Each structure stands twice: as structure tokens, then as C-alpha cells.
N, C-alpha and C positions, 0 to 999 in steps of 0.2 A: 484637474485632474480627479480621474475618479483612483488610481494608483493610490495614489499621497494619502487618503485616509483611510490608508492599510496600513498596520506594522509587517516587517517584514517575515514575520512569524504567519501571519493569516493569510500573505502574500505565496508564500510557501505551504502551509495547509490548502489553499485553493488550488495551488498548480499540482500538488500530490492525488489531493480527493480527483481532479481531471486523470490524472494519468491512471489513477485506478479504476477509469469505468472506460478508458479506451488503451485497451495494450498489446493488441495487434490479433492476440489469436484467441478462439471464440471460446473456449474454454478456461483462461485465464481471466477475459472480461466478464465472463459469467458468476466466475466466485469473486472478484473484485467490486463490481458494479454492486454482488450484492449485500458484501462489509459496509462501502459507503453506504447504500439506499437504507441499511436497519441500525445503521449511527453505531457499527461494531465501530470506526476512527473515531470516535472521539476518547476512547481511552489507548490512544496513543500519546507515551508524554511523551518521544523523543524522539521529533520530527524530522531533526536529520537524521537521522540514522537510518526513521523510516525511510528516507529519500535514497540513502543507501541500500535499502534490500529492495527497492522497487524498479534501481540501477541492473540491477543482477540480469544474464540473461533470461530470454524465458523458455529454454529450457533447465532453466538452472529452479527457475523460481515453481514449474512446474514441478519438476520431481519431487520440492518442497511440498510442494502444498495439493498435490494430485496424486503421485502415485508413494506419497507418505516417506518420501527417504528423509534423513533425518537435516538441520539448517543446523548453520556450526550456532553456537550458546547462544550469541546479539542476538543472533536473531528470529530464534525461539518466538519468543515471545510471541512477534507479528503473525508466524505461523499459528498461535491456538489460538490470536484471535480470526485473523482472516475463517480458518476451520473450524470453527463453531457453528 
């Protein structure tokens, strides 16, 4: 079994990288795909918190990442990493 060769953290990273590439809205797809393609996801240190960040509704993520609304403190590091 292929999945058995990955740790649970590696599986989570793969899942979240996939979610970044296929969000649903064109604008977020472009921003998050670039984030992964440029390797900036390598700077994520708390993948569980990043999972919570990505679980936020599309309009909320759009406000934070595109419209410049201030994200909660725990998510600001992700907004900064993605917005570079």
C-alpha cells in the first residue's frame, strides 16, 4: 500500500497542497496554486492550523487574501506567506 509509506504529517501536507490547487473560485485557485508552485508552503510550520485556515469559507479567504481584510492573529502568518 502506497499510503503506508507516508507519515500522517506527510499525508496531511499532500492533502492540503492539493486543496490549495483546487479551491473552487478562480481567484483563490490562482493565488494558492502560485503559493504551492513557488514552494512557499515549505515555510508552513503548523500544518494542522493551516488546515483550519483552508477550511474557512471562500468569501472569508477572499477577504483576507484579495481584499486585504485583517485575518485573525493565528492566521496572519499564512496570509503573509500566501500574499508575497
